[in-house]
GUNU-602171 format. One record per residue (C-alpha): z, y, x; residue in one letter. Coordinates in steps of 0.1 Angstrom, whole numbers, padded with zeros to 4 digits, always signed. Each point is the difference from the previous one (the first is absolute). Layout:
N
ZYXA ...
This chain:
633
-0033-0198+0348X +0008+0037-0007X -0028+0021-0014X +0002+0024+0030X -0001-0008+0038X +0030+0004+0023X -0004+0031+0022X +0011+0006+0036X -0003+0034+0017X -0010+0000+0037X +0009+0033+0018X -0013+0006+0035X -0019+0028+0017X -0023-0023+0019X -0029-0016-0019X -0001-0030+0023X +0036-0008-0008X -0007+0002-0038X -0030-0022+0004X +0021-0026+0018X +0027+0001-0026X -0026-0005-0028X -0015-0029+0018X +0034-0017+0003X +0012+0006-0035X -0031-0003-0021X +0004-0026-0028X -0009-0006-0036X +0021+0020-0024X +0011+0026+0026X -0014+0035+0001X +0004+0018+0033X +0001+0038+0000X -0001+0020+0032X +0012+0034+0010X -0004+0018+0034X +0029+0025-0004X +0033+0003-0017X -0013+0026-0024X -0029-0022-0011X +0025-0029-0004X +0022+0021-0023X -0030+0010-0021X -0010-0037-0005X +0035-0009-0010X -0001+0025-0028X -0031-0018-0015X +0009-0037+0006X +0029-0025+0001X +0004-0018+0033X +0018-0032+0007X +0002+0008+0038X -0007+0029+0024X -0007-0007+0037X +0006+0032+0019X -0010+0008+0036X +0029+0017+0017X -0020+0022+0023X -0023+0023-0020X -0008+0037+0005X +0015+0027-0022X +0021-0024-0021X +0012-0032+0017X +0011-0032-0018X +0037+0009+0000X -0007+0034-0017X -0023-0017-0025X +0026-0026-0008X +0027+0027-0006X -0023+0018-0024X -0007-0032-0018X +0037-0006-0005X +0004+0035-0014X -0023-0007-0029X +0009-0022-0030X -0036-0013-0002X -0003-0012+0036X +0037-0007+0007X -0003-0037-0007X -0031-0008+0019X +0009-0024+0029X -0009+0013+0035X -0009-0019+0031X -0003+0022+0032X -0027-0008+0026X +0004+0014+0035X -0015-0005+0035X +0030+0016+0017X +0025-0020+0021X +0028-0016-0020X +0028+0026-0003X +0031-0008-0021X +0004+0037-0009X -0036+0002-0013X +0004-0032-0019X +0033+0013-0015X -0017+0032-0010X -0027-0020-0018X +0025-0020-0020X +0019+0031-0007X -0032+0016-0014X -0003-0029-0024X -0021-0027+0018X +0004-0036-0009X -0015-0012+0032X -0012+0011+0034X -0031-0016+0018X -0011+0010+0035X -0035+0000+0013X -0019-0019+0010X +0005-0016-0034X +0005-0038-0003X -0024-0009-0028X +0022-0029-0012X +0031+0022-0002X -0019+0028-0019X -0016-0025-0024X +0033-0018-0008X +0018+0033-0006X -0029+0013-0021X -0001-0032-0020X +0036+0006-0011X -0008+0034-0014X -0033-0012-0015X +0019-0026-0020X +0027+0025-0010X -0027+0024-0011X -0016-0028-0022X +0034-0008-0015X +0007+0037-0006X -0033+0005-0018X +0004-0031-0021X +0035+0011-0010X -0013+0035-0008X -0028-0014-0021X +0024-0023-0018X +0023+0029-0006X -0029+0021-0014X -0011-0029-0023X +0036-0005-0013X +0004+0037-0005X -0034+0002-0018X +0009-0030-0022X +0034+0014-0008X -0015+0033-0009X -0026-0016-0022X +0026-0021-0017X +0023+0029-0006X -0029+0020-0013X -0010-0028-0023X +0035-0004-0013X +0002+0038-0005X -0032+0000-0019X +0011-0029-0022X +0032+0018-0008X -0017+0033-0006X -0025-0016-0024X +0028-0019-0017X +0021+0032-0004X -0030+0019-0012X -0009-0027-0026X +0005+0008-0037X +0017-0034-0002X +0038-0003+0003X +0007-0027+0027X +0034-0017+0000X +0012-0027+0023X +0028-0024-0009X +0018-0028+0019X +0006-0035-0012X +0030+0012-0019X -0021+0026-0019X +0018+0028+0019X -0022+0031+0005X -0007+0003+0038X -0027+0026-0001X -0008+0027-0026X -0032+0018+0011X -0009+0037-0007X -0025-0013-0026X +0030-0016-0019X +0020+0032+0004X -0029+0020-0016X -0006-0025-0027X +0036-0006-0011X +0017+0033+0010X +0027-0019+0020X +0007+0005+0037X +0001-0029+0023X +0037+0005+0008X +0008-0006-0037X -0018-0033-0002X -0001-0017+0034X +0027-0026+0006X +0005-0008-0038X -0012-0029-0021X -0027+0007-0026X +0023-0010-0028X +0028+0023+0010X -0016+0032+0011X -0011+0011-0034X -0037+0001+0010X -0016-0030-0018X +0007-0006-0037X +0020-0032-0006X -0030-0020-0014X -0022+0010+0029X +0026-0008+0026X +0004-0035-0016X -0038-0006+0001X -0001+0009+0037X +0030-0021+0008X -0015-0030-0018X -0033+0003+0019X +0017+0002+0034X +0022-0030-0009X -0032-0019-0009X -0015+0008+0034X +0032-0011+0017X -0002-0034-0017X -0036-0006+0011X +0007+0013+0036X -0035+0016+0001X -0010+0036+0002X -0014+0013-0033X -0011+0031-0019X -0001+0011-0036X -0006+0030-0022X +0028+0011-0024X +0005+0029-0023X +0035+0015+0007X +0020+0027-0017X +0019+0023+0024X +0023+0030-0005X -0011+0033+0015X +0026+0022+0016X -0001+0024-0030X +0009-0029-0023X -0035-0006-0014X -0014-0036+0000X -0033-0007+0018X -0024-0029-0007X -0013-0013+0033X -0026-0026+0011X +0017-0018+0029X -0017-0022+0026X +0027-0023+0013X -0005-0017+0034X +0025-0026+0012X -0003-0012+0035X +0022-0030+0009X +0015+0000+0035X +0004-0027+0026X +0031-0022-0003X +0030+0022+0006X -0021+0032-0005X +0005+0018-0033X -0032+0007-0020X -0013+0034-0011X -0009+0013-0034X -0024+0030-0003X -0006+0019-0032X -0030+0023-0004X +0004+0020-0032X -0024+0022-0019X +0013+0022-0028X -0021-0007-0032X +0023+0019-0024X -0026+0027-0006X -0028-0026-0003X +0020-0018-0027X +0005+0033-0018X -0037+0008+0004X -0010-0034-0015X +0022+0008-0031X -0018+0033-0007X -0035-0011+0011X -0013-0006-0035X +0011+0035-0010X -0017+0015+0030X -0032-0019-0007X -0001+0016-0034X +0007+0034+0013X -0026-0005+0028X -0026-0010-0026X +0006+0032-0019X -0001+0022+0031X -0032-0015+0013X -0018+0004-0033X +0013+0035-0003X -0012+0009+0035X -0034-0015-0006X -0003+0020-0031X +0008+0032+0019X -0026-0009+0027X -0026-0007-0026X +0007+0034-0017X -0002+0018+0033X -0033-0017+0009X -0015+0007-0033X +0010+0037-0001X -0011+0005+0036X -0034-0015-0007X -0005+0022-0029X +0003+0032+0021X -0018-0012+0032X -0037-0008+0000X -0002-0006+0037X +0012-0035+0011X +0013+0014+0033X +0021+0026-0018X +0013-0026-0024X +0010-0023+0028X +0019+0028+0017X +0017+0012-0031X +0009-0034-0014X +0010-0013+0034X +0024+0029+0005X +0016-0004-0034X +0004-0037+0005X +0015+0005+0034X +0025+0026-0015X +0010-0025-0026X +0004-0028+0025X +0022+0022+0022X +0023+0007-0030X +0001-0038-0007X +0010-0006+0036X +0029+0025-0002X +0012-0015-0033X -0003-0036+0014X +0022+0010+0029X +0026+0010-0025X -0004-0031-0022X -0017+0022-0026X +0033+0017-0009X -0010+0036+0009X -0019+0020+0026X +0011+0030+0022X -0021+0031-0009X -0001+0010+0036X -0016-0033+0009X -0028+0005-0026X -0007+0034+0014X +0001-0013+0036X -0026-0027-0008X -0024+0027-0013X +0006+0021+0031X -0009-0030+0022X -0031-0009-0019X -0012+0036+0001X +0011+0009+0035X +0010+0034-0012X +0020+0007+0032X +0014+0036+0005X -0016+0012-0033X +0027-0016-0021X +0037+0006-0006X +0023-0020-0022X +0035+0008-0014X +0023-0015-0026X +0031-0022-0005X -0001-0038+0000X -0014-0012-0033X -0007-0036-0011X -0027-0005-0026X -0003-0028-0025X -0030-0024+0008X -0023+0013-0027X +0006+0036+0009X -0005-0007+0037X -0035-0016-0007X -0011+0029-0021X +0012+0027+0024X -0016-0018+0030X -0034+0003-0017X +0007+0037-0008X +0009+0008+0036X -0031-0018+0011X -0022+0021-0022X +0018+0033+0010X -0006-0009+0036X -0037-0009-0006X -0006+0033-0018X +0018+0020+0027X -0021-0016+0028X -0033+0004-0019X +0003+0033-0017X +0034+0015+0005X +0023+0013+0027X -0005-0030+0023X -0038+0006+0002X +0007+0030+0024X +0019+0000+0033X +0025+0026-0011X +0008-0016-0033X +0034-0015-0008X +0016-0021-0027X +0037+0001-0009X +0016-0029-0020X +0035+0006-0014X +0020-0016-0027X +0033+0005-0017X +0021-0019-0026X +0003+0016-0034X +0022-0020-0023X -0015-0035-0004X -0034+0010+0016X -0013+0009+0033X -0024+0030+0002X -0026-0001+0028X -0020+0030+0011X -0033-0002+0020X -0008+0035+0013X -0032+0008+0020X -0006+0031+0020X -0025+0013+0026X -0030-0018-0014X -0031+0012-0018X +0004+0024-0030X +0010-0021-0030X -0014+0001-0035X +0006-0023-0030X -0026-0027-0003X -0024-0001-0029X +0011-0036-0009X +0027-0024+0009X -0010-0032+0016X +0017-0034+0004X +0019+0013+0030X +0017+0026-0021X +0008-0027-0026X +0017-0021+0027X +0020+0031+0012X +0012+0008-0035X +0007-0037-0006X +0023+0000+0029X +0027+0016-0021X +0002-0031-0023X +0020-0002-0032X +0026+0027-0004X -0016+0021+0027X -0027+0026+0002X -0025+0017+0024X -0013+0035+0002X -0024+0018+0023X -0002+0036+0011X -0034+0009+0014X +0012+0029+0022X -0028+0017+0020X +0019-0006+0033X +0005-0037-0008X +0006-0025-0028X +0036-0009-0010X +0007-0032-0019X +0034-0007-0016X +0007-0036-0010X +0032-0011-0018X +0008-0037+0001X +0027-0015-0022X +0025-0021+0020X +0013-0020-0029X +0033-0017+0012X +0015+0024+0026X +0015-0030+0017X -0035-0004+0015X +0002+0034+0016X +0018+0005+0033X +0028+0025+0000X -0014+0035+0006X +0009+0017+0033X -0009+0031+0018X -0038+0001+0002X -0014-0007+0034X -0033+0014+0012X -0026-0021+0017X -0031+0013+0018X -0023-0026+0011X -0008+0018+0032X +0037+0002+0011X +0020-0032-0007X +0037+0003-0003X +0019-0008+0032X +0018-0030-0015X -0028-0015-0020X -0009-0030+0023X -0010-0020-0031X -0027-0027+0000X -0024-0001-0030X +0017-0030-0015X +0034+0015+0002X -0004+0032-0020X +0027+0005-0025X +0028+0025-0004X -0004+0014+0035X -0024+0028+0009X -0036-0012+0003X -0022+0004+0030X -0037+0004-0001X -0011-0032+0019X -0028+0008+0025X -0028-0024+0006X -0004-0003+0038X -0034-0015+0006X +0002+0001+0038X +0036+0007+0009X +0008+0012+0035X +0034+0004+0016X -0012+0022+0029X +0026-0012+0025X +0029+0000-0024X +0030-0019+0015X +0009-0029-0024X +0030-0024+0003X -0005-0034-0016X +0031-0018-0012X -0009-0036-0009X +0018-0033+0008X -0032-0022-0001X -0018+0005+0033X -0034-0009-0013X +0002+0025-0029X +0014+0027+0023X -0030-0005+0023X -0024+0001-0029X +0015+0033-0013X +0000+0014+0035X -0037-0009+0005X -0009+0018-0032X +0019+0031+0010X -0016+0001+0034X -0034-0007-0015X +0001+0034-0018X +0013+0020+0030X +0038-0004-0004X +0024-0009+0028X +0025-0027-0006X +0031+0011+0020X +0019-0032-0006X +0005-0031-0021X +0036-0008-0011X +0009-0034-0015X +0037+0005-0010X +0023+0028-0013X +0017+0007+0034X -0033+0002+0019X -0016+0022-0028X +0029+0025+0001X -0003+0003+0038X -0037+0005-0001X +0002+0027-0027X +0023+0020+0023X -0019-0007+0032X -0036+0004-0012X +0003+0027-0026X -0030-0012-0019X -0022+0021-0023X +0001-0027-0027X +0014-0036-0005X -0012-0032-0017X +0032-0017-0012X +0002-0036-0011X +0021-0006-0030X +0022-0026+0017X +0006-0009+0037X +0009-0036+0005X +0023+0000-0030X +0015+0034+0009X -0003+0029-0025X -0017+0031+0012X +0021+0026-0019X +0015+0014+0032X -0035+0005+0015X -0013+0017-0031X +0029+0023-0001X -0004+0009+0037X -0037+0008-0005X +0009+0022-0030X +0027+0018+0020X -0025+0007+0028X -0027+0009-0025X -0024-0025+0014X -0026-0011-0027X -0002-0037-0005X -0013-0027-0024X +0012-0034-0009X -0022-0029+0008X +0014-0030-0018X -0005-0031-0020X +0033+0007-0018X +0002+0017-0034X +0015+0034-0004X +0033-0016-0010X +0004-0014+0035X -0007+0033+0018X +0027+0026+0008X +0014+0014-0032X -0010+0034-0012X -0032+0002+0020X -0027-0005-0026X -0016+0032+0012X -0010-0017+0033X -0035-0015+0000X -0001-0038+0001X -0030-0019+0013X +0000-0035-0013X -0004-0031+0023X -0025-0014+0008X -0018+0032+0009X -0036+0010-0006X -0014+0015+0032X +0002+0037-0002X +0030+0002-0024X +0026+0006+0027X -0020+0027+0019X -0010+0016-0033X +0037+0003-0010X +0009+0014+0034X -0027+0026-0001X +0013+0011-0034X +0036+0001+0012X -0008+0021+0030X -0019+0024-0021X +0030+0007-0022X +0030+0023+0007X +0030-0017+0016X +0023-0018-0024X +0034+0018-0003X +0030-0019+0013X +0017+0005-0034X -0027-0022-0017X +0024-0029-0002X +0022+0019-0024X 
């Protein structure tokens, strides 16, 4: 039985007639609705679906014929069967008018109960069948939609997988070359599909033979099988990759060809890493011991000059944190070098200097040892400025500038607007660390000017290959970020840096946000976070075409953009947002290499998200000047 009852509508201006009709027609599974006028009947038809309407011909204001004509004029009520009921004498013209108005039958009063019941039975059964068919249709539609969604998710996960998936037929001809395989081997599907593995130049001869032998072995046993192999494959640029390959062979029914699936993982770098691991272990041992020695020296010297345990904890903890920050920057660069601007920026963030600081200077990369020393020096300069110098007063300011002179970089720390300055009676460990920031081949000097101290530190760069090419100095004021510096903390490099703001309780205050995400559950989660902090989600787009339309129609204040939409790249969307100067961030599980090229300045929030990350980034984006449309250049 259908989940809902079949409904008839009884229309008559007399209550007694309605009661009589209900008494005759009442039965299990049938729901009878009554209306005493044409207007009331039309209103009920807008709320419910009816399998039959029994209309009294003679009614005040709107008779049955008029009501029938109005029903035929509406798409919602046009298909409801109508039976006219009348107490008037039989008149062929009136009957013809009833059929012309859309009636399927015409019953005169007094009503013969058997005739009425038999006719109603027909429409009751038709109503049941219609409901059953509708429910079956809905179930099939739902199942089809769920199946399509499941297949789409499987394909999306497969395409997003770091593995290269390749499907072959029984003749070892490539039938499917997935996006993962394209990324791994640098070859497009159109180059490989339709060709045998031993003739397309992809697998090296020995690997092709090993795969062929395994498939032949499975053919002989006529049973599905799987095996792990190590295969050598040629990349599109000519290099050879070593790959772990999971081979799955599924034998088909008689007369049905079997399928071979390869899931490949590039282990070339892992093999190389294994070869140099012993060397790295030795280097690591040296660096750990050297670091521990530095920490021990810092702790000992700090303890000598601080009798109060609390003061020691603060001083030592700050220095240790400064050293750890420098280590993090160097680790991100595989300990090859560190960007001077990054070191300065770390100290700015730790101190929260805000509008009181300005930075200028060309891109400079420091050797690891010099970076560690200078990081400690910058920490001590910042500590002194906050406790005793310019930053101890509201009007004080610090200017940090550097320039390249020959094979050295000269950094100047200038304070103004603070208390009157006089040279100290003695130099503490902090001054020692500052002077030690210059390292071998460098030097440090201090000018105790009454209006503010000025430190000049020269650091030897050693091999100039570690120093980025100098360019026109760019100025950075922490209170006014550059318009094109949408750079996340982990992405600081050659681009201009932005002072990242910590937003403890972000609020979007009605900002209109467009979410572009192809996974519905993720999109709803992001939308919930945005709305939870006062934002308005103006739309959720799941593909490129829909996103482009919504950008034009909704004109959002900011956009959260997924890095990939169902296998489609989002370059066109990102360019459209830039052209319209709409701030946006990427929200993606992809690495930077899979995002639109040339957009490293755009903030990226890594999936899965920590609650508050998206809203925090949006608050930051909306507080910055609009990105110029020429940023792509």
